[in-house]
N, C-alpha and C positions, 0 to 999 in steps of 0.2 A: 341708444339702441335697445329696443324692447324685445323681450322674449315672447313667443306665442302665448296668447291669453287662454286661461282655463277658468272654470268655475272656482270661486274662492270660498273659503270658510266664512260663515256668518260673523260679522263684527259684533263684539259684545258691548260696544258703546263706551268702553273705557279708553282714555287717551293712551297711546302707545309711547313708550320710553325710547326716544331716539338719541340719547346722549352718546357722545363719542366714546370709543374704548379708551382705556388708560393709555395716554399718549406715550408714556415712557416704555411700557411694554410693547406697544405697537412699533415704536421706533427701533427697539431692540430686535423685534421679530424681523423687520424689514432689513436690518443690518446684519442679519444672520447671527445674532449674539444671544438670542433668547434660549436659555437652557431649559426652561419649563414652559413649553408652548401651551399646555393645558391651563396655565394661569390666565391666558387671554382667549384662547380659541375654544370652540365647542359650545354646548348648550348650557344655559342657565335658566332654571324654571322659577317662576314667581307665583306663589299661591295668592289667589284673589279672595276677598272676604266671603264670597259665595261658595268657596270650596273648589272653584275652578282655578285654572292656572294659565300663565302666559309664558311664552318661550322667547328668551332673548338669545341671539346667536351672534357669534363673531367667527369669521373664517378668512382665510388668506389665499387668494388666487391671483398672484401678480400677473398682469397681462390680460386678465379677463375683463369683459365689458359689462357684465351684469350677472347677478346671482339671485335666483328665486328659490323659495322653500316650499316643498310639497310634502304632504303626508305620503308615507310609503305605500305604494300600490298594494291592495289587498289580494288581487288575483289578476288574471289575464284580462278579465272584463273591465278592469280599472287600470289601464296601462300607465296613466300619468299620476294617479292619486289626486288629492285635493290641494289646490293652491292655498298655502297658508299666508304667503306674503312675499314682498320683495325686500332684499337687503340693500342698504346704501353703501357706497364706497366712501371711506373717510375723506379722501381727497382724490381728485382725478389721477389715475395712473399709479396710485399707491398699492392697490390690490387688497386692502383691508376692507372687507364687507361686514356690515353689522346691522343690527336692528332687532326690534321685537316683532314677533309675528303672532297671529291669532292661533289659538288652539280650539278645535271643535268643541262646542258647548258640552257635548256628552263625554268628553275626555276628562277623566279624573286621575290620570297617571301620565307618566312620561310617554310622549307620542313618538313612534318611529317616524323619522322624516328623511327625505332625500333632498339633495341640492341639484338644481339645474344651473349649470355654469356655462355662460355664453362666452365663446372665444371669437376674436375678430377674424373676419374673412377678408378676401381680396377686394379692393376697390370699395371699402366701406360697407360691404354687404355683411349680413349675418353669417358667421362661420359655424363651426361645430358647436353643438350644445352637448356638454358632458353631463351625464346623469350619474350621480354617485351619492352614497351615504357619507356622512361626515366622519372622517377618521378620529375626530376628537370628541365623538359622542360615546366612545366605548371606555369602559372602566379598566382597572388594572388587568393585565393579561397573564403574566407569569405568577405562579403561586409563590408564597413565601418559602414553602418547603423546597421547591425547585431552586430558588435563589440561594437558599441555605446550603443545599448539596453542592451547587456550583461553587460557591465561595470556599467551601472546604475541600474542593477537588474530588468529590465523591459522586458526582452525577455521571452515571455510567451510560445514560442514553441522551447525551448532550445534543446529539444531532436532531433530536425531536423536541428540544427545549429552546436552544438559541438558533440563530440563522433564520431562514425564511420557511414558514410552515403554512401551506394551504389549509385554510380553516373555515368553519362556519360558526360565527359568533352572533348570538342574538338573532338568528335567522338570516344573517347576512354573509354571503360568500366573499372571501378575500384572502389576504395573506398577512400573517402575523410576522413581523420582523423583530429580532432581538439581537443585540450585539454588545459585547463587553468592551467598554472604553471608559474606565473609571476616572481618568484625568481630563477628559474632554470637557470643553465648555458647552459645546452643542454638537449633536449628531443628527443628521438627516438621511432619510432614504432617498436616493435618486435613481431614476430608471427610465426606461422607454415609455412608461406610463405617466410621467410628469415632466417630460422634456429635459430630464437630467438637471432639474432646477432644485438646488439645495434649500431654497426658501419655502418650497411647497409642503414638505412633509418632515418637519423637525420632530424628533422623538422625545419621549418622556424618560427621565432618568429614575431608575430604582436605586436610590443611593445606598441601600444596605449591601448591594452587590456590585455596584458600578455598571449595571446593565441598563441599556437604553432599549425601549420597546415602542412599537406602534403597530396597530392593525390598520391596513389600508384596504378599504372595500373595493371589490370588483377587479383587483389585480388577479391575473390568472396564471395558470400553469404555463411555464415557458417564458414568462416575463424576464427581462434583463434588468439588473440592478447593481448598485454599489452603495457605499456609505460616504457621505461628505462629513468630514470631522473637523471641527475647530479645536485646536489644541489649547493647552492651558495658557499659552502665550498670546492667544487671540488670532493666531494665523491658521488659515485653512490648509489642511494637509492635502497631499495628492489623493484623489478619489480612491477609496479602498475597496477591494473585493472582499466579500464576506468570508471570514476565516472558517465559518461553519457551512459554507455553501456545499450542497450535495450535487450540484451540476454547474457547469460553466459554459461560456461560449468558446468555440475553438480558437486556440492561439493562432496568430499573435494578439487577437482581441483578448481583453482581460476582465470582462464583466462576469458577475455571477448570474446564475439562472435559477428561477423558481422551478421547483419540481414537486409534483404531486405524487408521492409514493405512499400515501396513507394506507392503501390496501396491500402494500407489499408487492412482491413479484409472484408470478405463477411458477412455483417450484415443483419439480417432478423428480427430485433426487432423494426421496425418503429412504430408499434402500441404502444408498451411499452413506447418508448421514447416520443411519442406524448402525452401520458397520465401521464407521470412520475410526473410532478409537482402536479397534482391533487392527485395521489396515495400516495404522500409523504408530503402532506400538514399537518399542525397541526391538522386539523379536520379528517384526515384519520386514520384508524387502522394501527398501525405499531407494529408487533410482530416479534422479531428477534431471530433466532436460531444461536447461536455463535458456531463456528466450528474451530477446529485445523485440517486443511486439511490433514496434514501428518499422523494423527492418528485416524481420524474419523472411518475408517474401514480398518484395516491392513489385508493383505492376509497371514494368518498363514501358508498355504501350500507352500508359497514362501518366507519363512524366515521372515515373518512379514513385507513385503514391503508395502509401501504406495500406495494408488490408484493414478493413473495419472488423468489429467483433464478430459479425455474422460470417464474414469471409474467413476469418481465423478459425471459427468453429468448423467450417467446411473443410479446411485444408490442414491446419495445425493439429487438430485433435486426432484425426485418423493417422497422420504421420507419426506423432509421438506414441500413440497406442501401438501402431504397427512396428515401431522400433523397440517396443517392450519396456518403455519407461513407465514408471508408476505415477510420476508427478511432473507437472509443469511448474517451473518457477519463472515468474515474469519480473523483469526489471521494473522499477516503480511505475505504476500506471496512475498514481495520483496526479492531478493536474499540475503541470509545471510550465513556466513561461519559455524556457530555453530547451529546445529539443536536443541540443548538443550536450546537455547534462545527462542524457539517457534516462531522465526522470529522477536523478539523485538530488535535484534542487527543487523539491515540490513546494507549492504555496497553498494548494487546496488539499488538506489532509483528509477530507471526507468525500471528495468528488473524483470519480474516474475521468481520465482525460477525454475531453470531447473530440480529440483527434480521431478516436476510433468508434464514435457513435455515442448513444445515450447511455445513461446508467442502467436502464432496462436492458439494453443490448449487452452490457457487460454482465449483468446478472444472468442473462440467457446463455452467455458463453460459459460461465461457471457451471450452470445447470447442465449444459451439454457435456462438459468435461466429466461431471459426476456420473451421468447416465452411461458414459463410455468407460467408467472405471478409472478415470484419471483424477488425482488430487491436484489442487492448485495452491501454490505458495506465492505470496507477493513479497517483493522487497519493500521494506518500510523504513522511513528515515526520520527518527526522532532526535538526531544529533545536531542538526543545523538546518537553516533555511536561507534562501537568497534575499538580498536586500532590495529587490525591485520595489519601486515606489508604491505600486498598487497592492503590495502584500502586507506582511506582518511587521515590517521594520517601522519603528517609531509609530505604532499603529494609532495611538490617540495623542500623538505629539510628544510622547515619552517612550523610553525603552520598556515596553509593556511585556512583550513575549520574550525579549532578549535581556541579557545582563547589560547594565549601564556601563560597567567597566570593561573596556575592550580586552583587558587581560583575561577576562572570563567570558566575554560575549562575542568575540570575533575569532573566526577560524582563519588563521594565516594561510593554511594550505589551499583552502577553497574559496577564500574571500566571501565567506558566508557568516551569518549570525548564529549564535548558539542559544538554544532555548534555555530560559531560566527555570529549570525544573525544581528549584527550591520554592517557587511560587505555587501555591495550591491550585490556583485556577489554570495555570499552564500545565501542571502535571495532570490534572483532570482532563484537560483538553486533549492531551496526547493519548491517554489511556482510552478515552472515548473514541478517538480515531481508530485505534487498534481494534476495538470492539465493533465499530461500524463495519469494517471489512470482514471480520470473523462471523459476526452475528447477522448483520443485515444482508451481506452478499454471500454468505456460506463459504467464504474462503477457508482453506484447510490449514493454513499456517502463515506466519510472517517470518521472513528472514530480516533480522534487525541489523541495519547497516551501521558501520563505523562505531561499534560498541567500545573499542579500545579508546577512541577519542573522547568518549563520554566518561570513562572510568578514571582517567588521569588528568589532573588539572594542568600538568606540565606537558601534555601531549603536544609534540612538535613545537615546543617553546624553549627558548634559552633562559638561563637564570635571569631573574628580574622581570621576565615577561609573563609571569603567572602568579596567581594569588593562592597561598597555602590554605588548607582547610582549617577549621577551628582548632585542630590539634597540632597545626603546623606541618601537616603531611601533604603528600601529593595526591592522595586519593580523593576523588570527587564524591563526597558522601551523599550529596543530594541526588546525583545520578544513580548511585548504588541503591538508594531507597526507592527511587522511581522504578528501576528495572525489577526490583523485587516485588513491588506492589503491582506492576504491570503483569508479571508472570503469574503471581498468585491469583490475580483477578481473572486472567484468561483461563487458568486451570479450573477455577471455580465455575465460571460461566460458560466455557466452551470445551467440554470434555473431548479429549482426543485431538484438539488443535495443537499444531506444532509451533514452538517458538525457537528460532534458530539464531544464534549469535554469530555475527562476523566479528571475531575477537582475535587479534593477532599476537597477544602477549601471553604471559604465563599466569595471568590472574587466576587465583585458585577458586575452584568450585563454581565455574560458570554454569555447569549443568547439574550441580548439586541442589537438592531441595532447599527452599528458603528456610524452612524450620531447622535445617542443619547448618545454616550460615551461608548457603550458596546463593547464587543469583536466580536460580529456578528455571533456566532455559531447558528446552528439550534436547537440543543438540548445539554443538559448536563447530564452526568450520575449522578443520585441521589445517591451518595455514602453514604450520611448521612442516608437516608431512609433505604438503604441496611444494614448498620451497626446496626442501632437502632433496626430494626425489627428482624434481625437474633439474636441479643443479647437477645431480648425478647423470641424468639422461643427456644433458648438454655436453658432457665430456666425450671426447673420442674414446672408442671402446678400449684402446690400448692404455688409456690412463685411468680407466674406471676402477682398477684394482686399488688405486690410491685414494679413492673416494667411496670405498665399499660401505663405510658406516652411514653415509647419507641415505642408503637404501634400507638399512636395518634399524636406524636409530628410532624411527617412528614407533616401533613395537615396544620400546622402553616405557613410553608414556601412553600407549594406545588406549588404555582403559582408565586413565586419569579423568577423562571426560567422556561423554557420549559424542562421538564425532561424525561429521560428514566430511568425506574426502572431496574437496572442491577443485575442479579445473574450470574456473569461472571466466567471465568476460575480462576481469582485471589482468589475467595472465596472457591475453592474446591481443594486446593493444598497446599503443604508446611506445612502439619500438621494442617491445618484449618478444615479438615474433609469435607466430602461431604455434600450436602444439607440434605440427609437422615440421615447421622450420626450425624449431629448437633442436631437432634431432640431427646428429652428425652423419657424415657419409654421403654417398651418392644417393640418387633418388630411390633406388631399391632399398638401400640401407635405411634411409629416412623412414620409409613406409614400414619396413620390418621393425625398426626401433619403436615406432608409434604403436604398432600392433602388440609388440611385447609389453610395452608400458601399459596399454589399456588392459591387457590380460592380467598384469600384476595389480593394477588398480582395482579391478572388479573382484579379485580374489583376496584382497587385503581387508582386514576388519575395518568396518566403517560404512556408512551409507554413501551413496555415489551422487555426484553432480558433474554434469558435462555441459559446457556452453555450446550453443548452436554453431554448426560448421566444423567443430572438432570431431563429430561422429563420422565424417567422411574424409578427414584429412585436408581441410582447407589450407591453402598456403598464403593467402592474403590476410593481413590483420583485420580485426573487427573494425568496420567503418559504419557508423550509425546512419549514414546516408546511402548505404548500399546493402543489398542482400548478401547472404553467404553465397559462395561460388557454386550454385546448384548445377551449373554446366559441367562441373568436374565429375558428376555422376555418369556422364557419357564415357568416362575413362574407366575401364574395368578395374584398374588398380584402386581407384578411390571408391568405386562401388563395392569392392571387396572389403575395404575398411568399414564401410557402413554395415555390411552384412555381419562382420565380426562383432560390432557393437550390439547389433540386434541379437546375435546368438549369445553374447555374454549376458545381456539382460535376461534372456530366456533361461539360462542356467542359474543366474543369480536369484531369480524369483521362484524357480521351481525346485531348487536344491536347498533344503534347510541348512546344510552345513555352510553355505555361503552367506546366510543372512541371520539365522536364528540367534547366534551368539556374537553379533557384531559389536556389542558393548560389554561382553563378559569374557573373562580370561579363559574360560574353558573352551572357547571357540577357536583357539589358535595354538600351535606349538611348532617350534623350529625343528627342522631336521638338519638342514645345512644353512648355517648363517654366517660362517667365517671363511668360506672359500673365495677369498679375494683374488687369488692368483688366476682362477678361472672365471671370476665374476659370475658364479652360479649361486642361486638361492633356492632352497627347498623348504616347504612347510606344509603342515597339515591344517585343514579347516574341519572343525567338528560340529555336528549337530547334536541331536539327542540320540546317541548311538544305542542307548538302551531301548529306544523305540524303533530301531531298524534303520536309522539314518547312517548310512555308510560314510566313513571319513573320506575326504578328498585330499589327494596329494598334488601340490602345485610345485612345479619346477621351472625356474626362470634362468635362461642363459643370456647374459647381456654382452656377449661378444659375437662377432660374425663367424666364429670358428665352431663348427659342429663338434660335439663331445660324444664320442662313441664309447660304449661300455662304461658309462658313468653309473657307479653303484650307489644306491640310496636305501637305507634301512627302512623297513615298514613293519607294522605289527601284524601278527598272524591272524588269520580268520578262524572261524569255528572249525575244529578238527583239522587245522592246518590246510583247509581248502580255501584257496583264494586265487583270484585273477584280478589284475588291475586294468581296467578299460581306459583307454585314452579318449576322453569324451570331448576334449577341445585341444587344438594345436594351432597357435597363431601363425605357424609356418605352413599350414595346409595350403594346397593349391587353390581351394575355394576362397581363401583370403588373400591370394596374390603371393604366396610364399613359395619356397623351393620344394615343398611337399616331402621334406625329410621328417621321419618320425618313427613310431614304434609299431606300425602295422595294425593299429587299432587296439592292441592289448598286450600286456606283458604278464607272464606268470612268475610269481614270487619263487625265490630259491631259498633253501634252508641254509642260509649263510648269515651269521650275525653281522650286523653293520649299524653304525651310529646308535648302538645301544639297543637295537631291536633284534629279535631272534630270526627275522627273515629279511630279505632284501630284494630289490629290483635292479636289473642291469638294463640301463636305459640308453637310448640315443637322444641326445639333446640337440634339436635343430639350432641353426644359427639365429641369434637375435630373436628369441622366442619365449613364449610361456606355454607350457602344456599342463593340462589338468587331467588327473587320473582318478578313477573311482574304483573302490574295492568291490569285487563281485566274485561269486563262487565259480570254480573251474575244477580241473583235475587236481588230484592231490599233489602237494609240493614234492618234487623229486629229491 
């Protein structure tokens, strides 16, 4: 079958060399075993005596019927270029096309050429003619410097080095692919541009770094692709998604997608980014609304589908802002195969999940958050990854990203694999992932998942099921080094970004600076406070006197780290019951307990985090297939809880005493900490009182019994003039309470109490938290 004929280059009169390609190399190529395709494929130029040259070509198009070689068109007036010659097929059906073609007489250098590849059509007719440059006509792609940085784990912009990069090379548009697979015999790019045929585009190995590379002309933005890898044992692995992919096709499909983001996104958040370090300092109010994006608000009319990023921007942002939260925290949005993992088993550490739209849509969501004054924190998972065949597991036929010994490389709790962070390339891969979200997407912080499982080699393992470190201990020294390097790198490159550890043990110095021997995190989730206080709240009020220390113990270590107080998704799922359902008593008492607990939480030292649905007292556990119970807001009782959270956020952000010293000892002092008989707690929160920040008095009554004439000592004001205004009462009728309280304010009396020269005689409503602020009034009687 012949291709359409065009004018050809003038023959120079010299016989053409039509000898067959090296049969051993050709056979290896056809069998998918050729590790260096450039040894056979691509151009070979021969200099003629007159100074001219001849071009010998070999290419591989299995299934094609003919291949012609043309000079590359110079412009639109020359759409086809000049026919240089036809290539022969080594044997019918083998797909190896070869031959020498003429070079125009005036050419004294390597000539750009294109291939016209004919594919069979139906009923013996000519099918499609593919026009493309030769992928094997391009030289080395990655610089030695890039490869050196990658090999040492120090390449901080790895997403622009490996993976798929839309590029223009030697005037040709296409995509440069690069992937780390040092133990593979052969790696090929497969995709919707080559019929997913691993024989078509085998890659070149850069042996110094174990990286395979290939530039494929005319592949465009949006193309789907994977890698076909032959392991060291000669077996073809399951087709692998690109570990460095920055876009994917929507699950359950598993291919990676080419994305052209060379020009970046159109950011309009300059004001936010300029002020971020100040807004996220330890002295700033940080109140976080934790959200599972897939289920925050499902569209029931459309079979319960999730909102996309544009819809979340329209609905979630105004809701969170209207509730007074300063930040959103999203459960992992990195692409993950199993939605039931809530994102905590990610496989694409550089790609936002296609479930919610494009990477550009995700960037637009972050931009919209910033322009509305909301920070965004992402949950990020460097501790483990799932074993799905298309993912990182046995990536090149060996345990490359994971440990080979299951005592180090397999998580028994989650049936997942553990990153080998002692390997430079893996450590660099994960740090580059963190930077991709923080730098490329302007994310304001990462909450690092499962840090405790990373720090201890015997985490959730019995004796004999773990491997000690080089000193015989249980500490995972490689993970410690990784976390320190991660946090140092983020601090240097992303000023003001938050790094938050989910760490449930007493590992010392989680938030201490690396230079002082710490891990360098900005904050740590205070899991001890959460467990202790919830255990207290679950007790019937008559028994709380015997668990009084559970409510006070947190202040013993409150300043040992910089803490976030987390009521997260983990506490309202898997039979743990919702925050409301943990509370004892009838429905009124449950709601009152919840309100009192929220008041205690918002006035306790530490930044705040609350999971979606908790802000209005949802009574069904978190279900990733369902939305929170938004219909409960038709009930005034639940709408009142929502109003309380909004008002608490308003006080927390507006009153320096509630946030300025969240991480410093001068921000808190007990007044009543040992009244276990009455289950009453009272404490002061302090701001910069020398600058006019009046102290706040918080009193918590954790029984359903009102306490009348309860005396609490307070400091005097200037010239003994003071009045204490009741600025919030969780028992107020606007919050669904009994409306018992102190009539808006209380005047101090000159009676020493609790070591203070003055005191207040208060009414403590049942199951309540009240907040009072000092202000001037008539002179103390």
